[in-house]
N, C-alpha and C positions, 0 to 999 in steps of 0.2 A: 258711241254718243258722238255727234258734231259737236265742237268746241262751241260756244257762245263768239260770236264776230263782234259783243258790244264791250268797249274798254273801259266805259264809264257810265253809270248813271245816273239820273238827276230827276227829283221830284218839285216841281214847285206850285206857288198861284200865282194870280195873275200880277201882283204885284212886286213879285220877284224875277218876271223873266228879264226885265232890264241888265239883272248884276249877272244873269249867264250869255249873253252875247258876245264876249270876248272868249269863249271858253272853248270852242269847236264845236258846237252841236251840229252833228249830222243828220238825225232825225227828232221828229217832232209828231205827237201825239196828243193834237190841243182838244180837251174838252169842254165845251163850252156850253153856256145855256142858251137855248133858242132867241135868235133875234140880239144877241149878243155881239156888240161889232167885232170885228177881227183886231188882235192886239196891235200897236202899234209898236211897240216893242221889238218883232221880228224885223222892222225895216234895218237895223241896226246887228241882223244877226249877217254870216256868211250865207252864202247856198248851203240846204237843204232840203231831204224831202220830210213835207210834211202833210200830216191826215189830220181832217178835225171832224169831228163827232159833236152833234148837239142835243143832248138832253139833260133835265134838269136832276139836281142831285137826289132822290127821293126813292123812296122801297115800295110807298103804297099808293093807289091811284092819288091823285087831289087833282080840283078841279082847276083847270088852266093849264097843269104842267105835263111833261111829257116823260114818262119813264123811261129807264133803261130797257131795253128788249134784249133779246138773243141775238138778235139779228146785230146791233151795236157789238156786242162781247164776239161774234162771229166775226167782225171788220176789224177788231182789236188784235184778234188770235190771227187774220190774217196779213195785219199789218207787222206781226214778230215773226211768223213764216217769212215773209220778202224780207225782213231784216237781216236773220238768221243766213238767208241763201245769197244776200249780196255778198261778195266779195271787193267790189273794188276798193272800199274803205280799208284803211290799215288800221286805222285808230277809227272806232265810231263811238259818238256819244249822242246818247238818246235821252233827249227831255221829255217829259211826261209831263203835264200841268191842266189843271183845271182851276176854278176860280180861288181857295183855297191853299190848294195844295194837300189834302186831307182826306179826302174820301174818294172820288169819283179817279183821280189820277193815282191813287196809291191802289185801288184794286185795280185800274189796269195793271199798274206794276207785277202785281202780286201774281195776276195771270201770265202776261208774259213772261217771268221767271221761272213759272212752274212748268209752263210750255217747254221753254229753252233746258230747262232741265227736268227733266220726264221722272227721271232715280229719286231724286233730290224728296225727302221726305216734308210734309207740307208744313212742320212746325220750322223747320228751316227756310223756308221759302220766303213762310212769312217774317220770321226774325229778321229776315234778308232788306225787305222793304223797311220794319220799325227802325232798322237803323240806318235805312236810307233818308228817312221821314219819320222821326222820334213822336212826332206827333198825329200819326196814321192811322185815318179809323177807317178802311175800306169799306165802300156801298157794300153792305149785305146782298141786296138783288143781284148785282154784276157779278159777285163772287161764285152765286148759287149757279149763274147760268154757265160760267167758266168751271166749273166744280161738273158738271153735267157734261160739258162740248170736253175737256180734258181727260176725263174719265176717271174723275180722282172719288170718285164715291163719297163724298160728304165732306170727307177729309179737310179739304181746303176751306168750308164754310166752318168748318168745328175749328181749325186754326185762327181763320181770322174770330170767331167769336171767343176764343180765348185773348187773343189780343183784344179785343173789345173789352172784356172783364180786366185786363190789365191796366188798359187807360182810365176804366171807370175807377179804379183801385187809385191811379197815380193824380188825376183828374176828376175829383167826385162832380165838381162842376156839370161836367157832359153830363150828368142825367137826366137834369132839368132840362140844359140846350138842347140834347139831342130828343128828349121827347116832345119841344117845342116845337121840333124841327118836322113832326113828324114819323121821328126813326124809335118808336118806344118798344116796336117789338124787337131791332138788335139790343135796347139797354135789355128789356127781360129778358132774352135770352143769356144773353151776356150775367147776368145776373142769378141765371136759373141754374147755370153751371156751377 
């Protein structure tokens, strides 16, 4: 297995971007809502490689919103492949953000870690993401596409479902909130397990 060239991982939301400007970020994966302006915070960052994707944080079709697509997941995985193949940085600091740093960004980090560590158990991958971002609730639609693309045979989706169940036990208010956001299918799956 090729060693992962990433020495530091960060997952955050828009409001936290300014806190990381002096942390030597070398690579950024931005996941923004369509039409959202580019974050001003990146003006304070050193030179870095940045890829931006634009889709909404949804798992079911909603009028006027753009679902994550398999092509978006393929772009994220391509970003990961390029990052792993680069050797010009002695120290690589990957930052992934979305609006709140809870769902799309943690889904992206989950799939990038699963890609970088194909022999690592899915539960360990998800636990690592949870350690990085304690309030993680990875977008199940994105994870399902990544699960298929990475040949994880549903195991990555199952590990994320178990994380959702844990989050509901720790934060019971998420049940109503996620349902209001159109994410009831994730809640029902978590509670059924």
